[in-house]
C-alpha positions as CSV (number, residue, x, y, z in Angstrom):
1,M,126.9,176.2,-36.8
2,P,130.1,178.0,-37.7
3,S,132.8,176.6,-40.9
4,Y,135.7,178.3,-40.6
5,A,138.0,179.0,-43.9
6,K,141.8,179.1,-45.0
7,R,142.1,182.2,-47.8
8,Q,145.0,183.1,-49.5
9,T,145.7,186.9,-50.3
10,K,148.3,189.2,-51.0
11,S,149.7,189.4,-47.4
12,G,149.1,185.9,-46.5
13,T,146.5,183.2,-45.5
14,V,143.7,184.2,-44.3
15,I,140.3,182.8,-42.1
16,D,137.3,183.2,-42.9
17,V,133.9,182.4,-40.8
18,R,130.5,181.1,-42.4
19,F,127.5,180.6,-40.6
20,R,123.8,180.9,-40.3
21,I,121.3,184.0,-39.3
22,M,117.2,185.3,-39.9
23,N,117.2,187.8,-41.6
24,D,114.4,190.8,-41.3
25,A,111.7,188.6,-43.9
26,G,112.6,185.6,-41.2
27,V,114.3,183.7,-43.9
28,E,118.1,181.7,-42.9
29,V,121.0,183.2,-45.2
30,Q,124.5,182.8,-45.0
31,K,126.7,185.4,-43.3
32,R,130.5,185.3,-43.7
33,L,133.4,187.6,-42.3
34,C,136.6,187.6,-43.4
35,G,140.1,188.2,-43.7
36,Y,141.4,186.9,-39.4
37,P,145.3,186.2,-39.3
38,N,143.7,182.9,-37.4
39,K,141.1,180.4,-35.6
40,R,141.4,182.2,-32.6
41,A,140.8,185.5,-33.9
42,A,137.9,184.5,-36.3
43,Q,136.1,182.7,-33.6
44,Q,136.5,185.4,-31.1
45,A,134.9,187.3,-33.9
46,Y,131.8,185.3,-34.4
47,M,131.5,185.3,-31.2
48,D,131.5,189.1,-30.1
49,F,128.6,189.3,-33.8
50,M,126.2,186.3,-32.1
51,K,126.6,188.6,-28.9
52,D,124.8,191.9,-30.8
53,Y,123.1,189.7,-32.7
54,T,118.4,190.0,-32.2
55,P,116.7,187.7,-34.1
56,P,113.6,188.7,-35.6
57,T,110.8,188.9,-34.2
58,L,108.9,186.1,-35.9
59,T,105.7,184.7,-36.1
60,T,104.0,181.8,-33.9
61,E,104.5,179.5,-36.9
62,T,107.8,180.3,-37.2
63,K,109.3,179.8,-33.6
64,N,107.6,177.0,-32.7
65,D,109.6,175.8,-36.2
66,E,112.6,176.9,-34.4
67,R,112.0,175.4,-31.1
68,N,112.3,172.5,-32.7
69,E,115.2,172.7,-34.5
70,R,117.7,175.1,-32.4
71,F,117.0,175.4,-29.0
72,F,116.8,171.8,-27.0
73,Y,119.1,171.0,-25.4
74,P,120.8,168.2,-27.7
75,S,121.4,171.2,-30.1
76,L,122.9,173.2,-27.9
77,M,124.8,171.1,-25.8
78,K,125.8,170.1,-29.6
79,E,127.5,174.0,-30.2
80,Y,128.5,174.4,-26.9
81,L,130.9,171.1,-26.6
82,L,132.7,172.1,-30.3
83,N,133.2,175.8,-28.7
84,R,135.3,174.7,-25.4
85,K,136.6,171.7,-27.8
86,S,138.6,174.4,-29.1
87,E,139.9,176.1,-26.1
88,L,141.0,173.1,-23.8
89,A,143.1,170.8,-23.8
90,V,142.4,167.2,-25.2
91,S,143.0,165.6,-21.6
92,S,141.0,168.5,-20.2
93,Y,137.7,168.2,-22.8
94,V,138.1,164.5,-22.5
95,D,137.6,164.8,-18.8
96,F,134.6,167.6,-19.3
97,E,133.3,165.5,-21.8
98,W,132.8,163.4,-19.6
99,T,131.1,164.5,-16.7
100,I,128.6,166.2,-19.5
101,N,127.9,162.5,-20.4
102,K,127.7,161.7,-16.6
103,Y,126.0,164.0,-14.6
104,I,124.0,166.1,-17.1
105,T,122.2,165.0,-20.7
106,P,120.9,162.3,-18.9
107,Y,118.6,165.0,-16.7
108,F,118.2,167.6,-19.9
109,K,118.8,165.5,-23.8
110,D,114.7,166.4,-23.8
111,C,114.8,169.7,-22.8
112,Y,113.8,172.7,-24.3
113,I,116.1,175.6,-22.5
114,P,114.4,178.1,-22.8
115,D,112.0,176.6,-20.8
116,L,113.9,175.5,-18.5
117,T,112.8,177.3,-14.5
118,K,114.8,177.8,-11.0
119,A,112.6,174.4,-10.5
120,D,114.1,172.6,-13.1
121,L,117.7,173.1,-12.5
122,S,116.6,173.5,-8.4
123,Q,115.2,170.1,-8.4
124,W,119.0,168.5,-10.4
125,Q,121.0,170.5,-7.9
126,S,118.8,168.9,-5.0
127,E,119.8,165.2,-6.7
128,R,122.5,165.8,-7.6
129,W,124.1,166.7,-3.7
130,A,121.8,163.7,-2.3
131,E,123.7,161.6,-4.5
132,V,125.2,158.3,-3.9
133,N,128.9,157.2,-4.9
134,T,128.3,153.8,-6.0
135,K,132.1,153.4,-5.8
136,T,132.8,154.6,-2.2
137,G,129.1,154.5,-1.4
138,R,129.3,157.7,0.5
139,Q,127.5,161.3,-0.8
140,Y,130.3,163.8,-2.8
141,S,132.2,166.3,-1.6
142,Q,131.0,169.7,-1.7
143,K,134.5,170.3,-4.2
144,Y,132.9,168.1,-6.6
145,L,129.5,168.9,-7.1
146,T,130.1,172.2,-7.1
147,K,132.7,171.5,-10.0
148,L,129.5,170.0,-11.4
149,R,127.2,173.1,-11.1
150,T,130.2,175.4,-12.4
151,V,129.9,172.9,-15.2
152,L,126.2,173.5,-16.0
153,M,126.3,176.7,-15.2
154,T,128.6,177.7,-18.1
155,F,126.8,175.8,-20.7
156,L,123.5,177.5,-19.6
157,N,125.9,181.3,-19.9
158,Y,126.6,180.0,-23.2
159,C,123.9,179.6,-24.4
160,E,122.7,183.3,-22.7
161,N,125.7,185.0,-23.4
162,I,125.8,183.7,-27.8
163,H,122.0,183.2,-28.1
164,N,119.7,185.7,-25.4
165,I,118.2,182.4,-23.6
166,T,118.5,184.0,-19.6
167,N,120.3,182.1,-17.3
168,V,117.5,181.2,-14.6
169,Y,120.7,178.8,-12.7
170,K,122.2,182.1,-11.3
171,N,119.4,182.4,-9.1
172,V,118.9,178.8,-7.4
173,P,121.0,179.3,-4.1
174,K,124.2,176.7,-4.3
175,P,123.7,174.5,-1.7
176,R,126.0,173.7,1.2
177,R,127.3,170.7,3.8
178,K,129.7,170.9,6.7
179,E,132.2,168.0,5.5
180,M,135.1,166.5,7.8
181,R,137.5,167.2,6.3
182,E,139.6,163.6,5.4
183,E,143.0,163.6,6.7
184,M,145.9,164.0,4.1
185,K,148.2,160.5,4.3
186,F,151.2,160.5,3.5
187,W,155.3,158.7,4.9
188,E,157.7,160.1,7.3
189,I,161.7,159.3,6.1
190,D,161.5,156.7,8.4
191,E,158.7,154.6,6.2
192,F,159.6,155.6,2.3
193,E,162.8,153.3,3.9
194,L,161.3,150.9,4.4
195,F,159.0,150.5,1.8
196,S,162.1,151.1,-0.7
197,E,164.3,147.5,1.2
198,N,160.9,146.0,-0.2
199,V,161.0,147.0,-3.7
200,E,163.5,144.7,-5.4
201,D,163.8,146.1,-9.1
202,I,165.7,148.9,-10.1
203,L,163.4,150.7,-12.4
204,W,160.2,150.7,-9.6
205,K,162.2,151.4,-6.9
206,T,164.4,154.3,-8.4
207,L,160.9,155.5,-10.2
208,F,159.1,154.9,-6.7
209,M,162.7,157.2,-4.9
210,M,162.0,160.0,-7.5
211,L,158.8,160.9,-7.3
212,F,159.4,161.1,-3.3
213,Y,162.3,162.6,-3.5
214,S,162.0,165.5,-5.4
215,G,158.0,165.4,-5.4
216,C,157.0,165.6,-8.9
217,R,153.4,164.0,-10.1
218,I,153.1,160.9,-11.6
219,G,152.8,162.3,-15.3
220,E,155.5,164.3,-15.2
221,A,157.5,161.9,-14.0
222,L,156.8,158.8,-17.0
223,A,156.7,161.7,-19.9
224,L,160.7,162.6,-18.8
225,Q,162.8,161.6,-21.2
226,T,166.8,160.3,-21.4
227,N,168.3,164.3,-21.6
228,D,165.3,165.4,-19.4
229,V,167.8,163.7,-16.3
230,Y,171.7,165.1,-15.9
231,K,174.7,165.9,-14.3
232,S,174.7,169.8,-13.0
233,D,178.3,171.1,-12.8
234,D,178.4,170.3,-8.9
235,G,177.9,166.7,-9.0
236,N,173.6,166.7,-8.5
237,Y,171.3,165.3,-10.9
238,C,168.3,167.2,-11.7
239,I,165.1,166.9,-13.4
240,N,163.4,169.2,-16.2
241,V,160.0,168.7,-16.4
242,R,158.9,170.7,-19.5
243,K,156.0,167.9,-20.0
244,T,153.3,165.2,-18.7
245,L,151.3,162.2,-19.4
246,T,147.8,161.6,-20.4
247,R,146.3,158.7,-21.3
248,K,143.3,161.3,-21.7
249,T,143.9,161.8,-25.9
250,G,140.3,161.4,-27.0
251,N,141.5,158.9,-29.4
252,K,141.2,155.5,-28.7
253,S,143.9,154.2,-31.4
254,I,146.1,156.8,-29.3
255,S,147.4,155.1,-25.8
256,Y,148.9,158.3,-24.5
257,E,150.8,161.7,-25.0
258,L,152.7,164.4,-24.3
259,I,150.9,167.8,-23.1
260,A,151.9,170.5,-21.4
261,P,152.7,170.9,-17.4
262,K,149.5,171.3,-16.0
263,T,150.3,175.0,-15.6
264,S,153.2,177.8,-16.6
265,T,154.5,177.2,-13.5
266,S,155.1,173.5,-13.8
267,N,157.9,173.9,-16.3
268,R,160.5,173.7,-13.4
269,T,164.3,172.2,-12.7
270,V,164.3,169.9,-9.6
271,I,168.2,169.6,-8.3
272,L,167.9,165.5,-6.6
273,P,169.3,165.4,-3.3
274,D,172.3,163.0,-2.9
275,I,170.8,160.3,-1.8
276,M,169.4,159.7,-6.1
277,T,173.1,160.0,-7.5
278,A,174.4,156.2,-6.8
279,Q,170.2,154.7,-7.5
280,I,170.3,156.6,-10.6
281,E,174.2,155.1,-12.0
282,E,173.2,152.4,-10.4
283,Y,169.5,152.6,-13.1
284,L,171.7,153.6,-16.0
285,N,174.2,151.6,-16.3
286,Y,171.6,149.0,-15.5
287,K,169.4,150.5,-18.6
288,S,173.4,150.1,-20.8
289,A,173.2,146.3,-19.6
290,Q,169.6,145.8,-20.2
291,E,170.4,148.1,-23.9
292,T,166.9,149.8,-23.0
293,A,165.3,150.7,-26.3
294,E,165.2,155.5,-25.6
295,P,163.4,157.7,-25.3
296,F,162.1,157.2,-22.1
297,F,163.7,157.6,-18.4
298,F,160.9,155.2,-17.3
299,G,160.2,152.7,-19.7
300,G,162.0,152.6,-22.5
301,E,160.1,153.0,-26.1
302,I,156.7,153.7,-24.4
303,P,156.4,154.5,-20.6
304,L,155.1,152.4,-18.2
305,S,151.4,152.0,-18.1
306,P,149.5,153.7,-14.4
307,T,148.3,149.6,-14.1
308,S,152.0,148.7,-13.9
309,V,153.4,152.0,-12.2
310,K,149.7,150.5,-9.7
311,N,150.1,147.5,-8.0
312,H,154.0,147.5,-8.4
313,F,153.7,149.9,-5.6
314,L,150.3,148.0,-3.8
315,D,152.7,144.9,-3.6
316,S,155.5,146.7,-2.7
317,T,153.2,148.6,0.4
318,K,152.1,145.7,1.1
319,K,155.4,143.9,1.7
320,A,157.1,146.7,4.3
321,G,153.7,146.7,6.0
322,V,153.5,150.5,6.5
323,K,150.1,152.1,5.7
324,R,148.7,152.0,2.4
325,I,149.1,155.3,0.6
326,R,148.2,156.2,-2.9
327,I,150.9,156.7,-5.8
328,H,150.1,161.3,-5.7
329,D,150.9,161.1,-1.4
330,L,155.0,160.5,-2.5
331,R,154.2,164.0,-3.9
332,H,152.2,165.2,-0.1
333,S,155.0,163.4,1.8
334,H,157.9,165.2,-0.1
335,A,155.9,168.3,0.7
336,S,155.7,167.6,4.5
337,M,159.1,166.4,5.0
338,L,160.5,169.8,3.8
339,I,157.4,171.6,5.7
340,H,159.5,170.0,8.4
341,L,163.2,170.7,8.3
342,G,161.7,173.8,7.9
343,V,162.2,174.7,4.6
344,P,160.8,178.4,3.4
345,I,157.5,178.3,1.8
346,T,158.3,179.8,-1.3
347,V,161.2,177.3,-2.0
348,I,158.7,175.0,-2.1
349,S,155.9,175.7,-3.7
350,K,158.5,176.2,-6.3
351,R,159.2,173.0,-6.4
352,L,155.9,172.0,-5.9
353,G,155.0,173.9,-9.5
354,H,152.4,175.5,-7.7
355,S,150.5,178.2,-9.5
356,S,151.5,180.1,-5.8
357,V,152.7,180.3,-3.1
358,K,148.4,180.2,-1.1
359,M,147.9,177.1,-3.0
360,T,150.5,175.6,-1.0
361,L,150.3,177.2,2.4
362,E,145.7,175.8,1.8
363,R,147.3,172.7,0.4
364,Y,149.9,171.8,3.5
365,S,148.5,174.4,6.6
366,H,147.8,171.3,8.1
367,C,151.2,170.1,8.8
368,Y,151.9,173.5,10.7
369,S,149.8,172.0,13.5
370,D,152.7,173.1,16.3
371,G,153.2,176.6,14.3
372,E,151.7,178.3,18.1
373,N,154.1,176.6,20.1
374,V,157.0,178.1,17.4
375,A,156.9,181.4,17.8
376,V,156.1,181.1,21.5
377,S,159.4,179.6,22.0
378,A,161.0,182.3,19.7
379,I,159.1,184.9,21.2
380,N,160.9,183.5,24.6
381,E,163.9,183.2,23.3
382,A,164.1,186.5,21.6
383,T,163.2,187.7,24.9
384,K,165.3,185.3,27.7
385,K,168.9,187.0,25.6
386,Q,167.4,190.6,25.7
387,R,167.1,190.4,29.6
388,D,171.0,188.2,29.6
389,K,171.8,191.4,28.7
390,K,170.3,194.0,31.5
C-alpha cells in the first residue's frame, strides 16, 4: 500500500509517495517517488509506475508465499477501496462501499483473484440476475443489475491495470431482460392544490410548495440557508442552489453534511412563480415571530430530518385523498407541468439542473405522447393558411 508524506523544500511543500516492490533478487524493498505538488499528482505517479512495473520471475516457493499475501480478494479489495475513497465524494463512496459489501464481498471473500475463471464470474452474475429484492418481492431491474456488474468490472480492471491480473470478466456477456417500464407518477396542479390545502403547518406547506414550484431536489431544498432565498429586483423570489444535503457521511458521529450538488450544472438560480411570493413572506414572518435559529431556511439551527419530511408528506397525502407519490415525484410533477405548458425543453433542462438536454428528453419523453397530433395539427394549420392566401 502506498503512503504519502509532505516535505518542505525551498520552493514550497511537495508530496512524496513510498511503497514496496520486489527487486530483481526477489527481495521486497521500498520504492520512493518524490517531489509532487499535491497528493493527486503523487497518486497518479504511483499508478503510472505500477502500470509499467513488472514483478521479477519468482521461484515456485516465492509465488506460493505471494499468493497467500497479495492477491487474495480481501487484500486487493482493501487496496482498491482506499484508491476509490480518494477519488469519490463521501456520499458516493458510502454507497459504493455498501454495494460491494452486500453483493460482491460475500461471494468472492475467499477467492484468489488470478484464479477466477469466466465460469466463476458468470455464476455470480447469473445468481444476481435471478435474485429477488426482499423489500419488493420482485427481481432487480436491468439498470440496477448493470450497476452491480459495473462495480465488479471496475474492481477487476483495477487489478489488471495495477497488478497485471487478467480481467476475464470482460469476456462474460451481460445478460439482458426485457422489462415493462414503470409509469412515472406525478401530480397535476389541481392534485397538488388539493394536497396543499391539507397541509396545515406553514413550515411543511412552504417546503412542499417549494419542491413542486421550483423542481429542485429534496436534498437541495433542505440544504438551503437563509441567504439562499432572496427577492430579486423584479419582485420574484429566487433560490440559489449551490449545495445539497446528504446523510451519508461515512462517520457515525456526523449526522449530515453539505456537499456540492449532483453535477456542475446543478449549480443554478431558480426563479419562483408569483404563487410563492405570499407563501414565503408569510413563512418568513412566522420564523421571525418564532425566533427560529439560523442558518437553515427549512429547519433552523439544523436541517429537517428525512423521516419527518416523509411522514408529514404521507400524512397530508392520505388526508387529501390524492394518489400516493414519492417526495422526489414532486420534481417530476414540476417537469411534467412545464412540458404541458409548452416551455422549451432547453429551459426545463436548465431549471432542473440536468447535465444535458438529452437527459431531460430521455427522462420525460413519455410526457410528449401527443407529439404526433401536435405536429400534424401544426402542418394542417400552416397548409390551411397557405391555401387561404390563394
